[in-house]
N, CA, C and O of each residue as an XYZ file, in Angstrom:
224
protein
N      27.897     27.732    134.682
C      27.177     27.536    133.431
C      26.455     26.191    133.498
O      27.061     25.168    133.816
N      25.174     26.201    133.201
C      24.390     24.965    133.223
C      24.577     24.209    131.905
O      25.088     24.753    130.926
N      24.154     22.954    131.903
C      24.245     22.142    130.683
C      23.456     22.773    129.535
O      23.924     22.816    128.398
N      22.256     23.260    129.847
C      21.431     23.869    128.798
C      22.120     25.085    128.182
O      22.101     25.265    126.964
N      22.723     25.910    129.021
C      23.431     27.083    128.497
C      24.634     26.676    127.651
O      24.902     27.271    126.607
N      25.352     25.659    128.113
C      26.540     25.217    127.380
C      26.177     24.699    125.989
O      26.835     25.049    125.009
N      25.150     23.878    125.895
C      24.801     23.276    124.609
C      24.019     24.211    123.690
O      23.940     23.970    122.485
N      23.450     25.257    124.237
C      22.692     26.197    123.398
C      23.533     27.369    122.914
O      23.074     28.135    122.066
N      24.742     27.534    123.421
C      25.507     28.728    123.083
C      25.955     28.756    121.627
O      26.185     29.846    121.104
N      26.094     27.627    120.945
C      26.490     27.602    119.536
C      25.302     27.466    118.589
O      25.488     27.369    117.376
N      24.101     27.457    119.120
C      22.897     27.325    118.300
C      22.339     28.713    117.988
O      22.447     29.625    118.808
N      21.750     28.873    116.815
C      21.106     30.153    116.529
C      19.885     30.352    117.435
O      19.297     29.392    117.931
N      19.530     31.599    117.631
C      18.371     31.890    118.484
C      17.113     31.288    117.887
O      16.900     31.344    116.676
N      16.291     30.720    118.734
C      15.024     30.150    118.289
C      15.166     28.776    117.644
O      14.208     28.269    117.059
N      16.332     28.173    117.740
C      16.476     26.833    117.148
C      15.674     25.836    117.966
O      15.654     25.897    119.196
N      15.028     24.940    117.287
C      14.177     23.965    117.970
C      14.578     22.548    117.614
O      13.729     21.659    117.547
N      15.871     22.329    117.383
C      16.326     20.982    117.078
C      16.205     20.105    118.323
O      16.527     20.549    119.425
N      15.744     18.870    118.156
C      15.655     17.986    119.317
C      17.048     17.580    119.793
O      18.004     17.570    119.017
N      17.143     17.257    121.031
C      18.412     16.818    121.605
C      18.789     15.469    121.002
O      17.992     14.531    121.026
N      19.999     15.370    120.465
C      20.399     14.114    119.836
C      20.994     13.121    120.827
O      21.096     11.933    120.524
N      21.386     13.591    121.997
C      21.905     12.712    123.038
C      21.168     13.023    124.339
O      21.612     13.880    125.103
N      20.067     12.355    124.600
C      19.302     12.652    125.817
C      20.156     12.440    127.068
O      20.987     11.534    127.124
N      19.934     13.284    128.054
C      20.691     13.215    129.290
C      19.752     12.963    130.465
O      18.539     13.149    130.375
N      20.353     12.537    131.560
C      19.677     12.393    132.848
C      18.422     11.541    132.786
O      17.330     12.047    132.527
N      18.579     10.273    133.019
C      17.435      9.384    133.149
C      16.920      8.788    131.859
O      15.925      8.062    131.879
N      17.549      9.062    130.754
C      17.091      8.486    129.491
C      17.778      7.137    129.290
O      18.662      6.999    128.445
N      17.366      6.155    130.070
C      17.966      4.827    129.997
C      17.201      3.956    128.995
O      15.997      4.135    128.813
N      17.882      3.032    128.356
C      17.175      2.131    127.450
C      16.189      1.267    128.225
O      16.383      1.000    129.411
N      15.154      0.843    127.564
C      14.134      0.056    128.236
C      14.719     -1.293    128.654
O      15.474     -1.897    127.893
N      14.383     -1.771    129.845
C      14.955     -3.023    130.319
C      14.492     -4.229    129.524
O      15.153     -5.267    129.562
N      13.388     -4.132    128.810
C      12.884     -5.282    128.064
C      13.750     -5.600    126.848
O      13.716     -6.728    126.355
N      14.525     -4.635    126.353
C      15.368     -4.880    125.182
C      16.479     -5.862    125.478
O      16.682     -6.805    124.714
N      17.198     -5.668    126.560
C      18.348     -6.499    126.850
C      18.033     -7.700    127.724
O      18.851     -8.616    127.809
N      16.894     -7.729    128.368
C      16.564     -8.799    129.296
C      16.360    -10.139    128.641
O      16.732    -11.157    129.225
N      15.792    -10.190    127.467
C      15.502    -11.463    126.803
C      16.775    -12.170    126.386
O      16.865    -13.391    126.504
N      17.744    -11.445    125.908
C      18.990    -12.048    125.455
C      19.739    -12.731    126.589
O      20.358    -13.776    126.386
N      19.686    -12.149    127.776
C      20.365    -12.732    128.927
C      19.745    -14.081    129.271
O      20.461    -15.042    129.556
N      18.430    -14.153    129.247
C      17.759    -15.412    129.576
C      17.997    -16.474    128.517
O      18.106    -17.656    128.845
N      18.078    -16.083    127.270
C      18.351    -17.044    126.201
C      19.749    -17.634    126.366
O      19.930    -18.848    126.273
N      20.727    -16.784    126.608
C      22.101    -17.259    126.791
C      22.188    -18.142    128.036
O      22.829    -19.193    128.004
N      21.559    -17.732    129.112
C      21.563    -18.524    130.333
C      20.913    -19.889    130.105
O      21.416    -20.902    130.591
N      19.817    -19.921    129.383
C      19.146    -21.189    129.069
C      20.015    -22.107    128.232
O      20.047    -23.314    128.471
N      20.722    -21.556    127.255
C      21.608    -22.369    126.418
C      22.750    -22.944    127.257
O      23.110    -24.110    127.095
N      23.313    -22.145    128.142
C      24.400    -22.628    129.009
C      23.904    -23.739    129.920
O      24.574    -24.762    130.064
N      22.753    -23.559    130.531
C      22.198    -24.583    131.415
C      21.903    -25.859    130.624
O      22.198    -26.957    131.097
N      21.336    -25.732    129.445
C      21.053    -26.895    128.607
C      22.347    -27.618    128.239
O      22.396    -28.848    128.269
N      23.376    -26.883    127.899
C      24.673    -27.477    127.561
C      25.242    -28.232    128.761
O      25.772    -29.331    128.597
N      25.144    -27.668    129.955
C      25.652    -28.337    131.164
C      24.879    -29.622    131.434
O      25.475    -30.638    131.793
N      23.568    -29.589    131.268
C      22.749    -30.786    131.497
C      23.100    -31.879    130.495
O      23.274    -33.035    130.879
N      23.206    -31.531    129.227
C      23.555    -32.529    128.196
C      24.943    -33.070    128.465
O      25.147    -34.280    128.368
N      25.889    -32.240    128.792
C      27.255    -32.671    129.074
C      27.286    -33.609    130.284
O      28.016    -34.600    130.280
N      26.497    -33.300    131.320
C      26.429    -34.149    132.512
C      25.816    -35.509    132.183
O      26.254    -36.524    132.725
N      24.816    -35.550    131.310
C      24.184    -36.815    130.927
C      25.134    -37.685    130.104
O      25.089    -38.911    130.195
N      25.983    -37.062    129.311
C      26.931    -37.810    128.487
C      27.997    -38.452    129.381
O      28.423    -39.577    129.117
N      28.426    -37.764    130.420
C      29.472    -38.277    131.291
C      28.973    -39.373    132.233
O      29.773    -40.166    132.729
N      27.685    -39.428    132.484
C      27.153    -40.418    133.432
C      27.006    -41.766    132.803
O      26.573    -42.711    133.462
């Protein structure tokens, strides 16, 4: 039994509801999560630099 057959077996004939959980290759766009990583990394680096300047 294929995925399409499994998920369509409880649907009425001719139903055209969109898939609510996309499968196979429907990954979130990389631009959404990429900015947050750089912001956190920048804050950590800035904190290390300030901490190093205070100790010197």
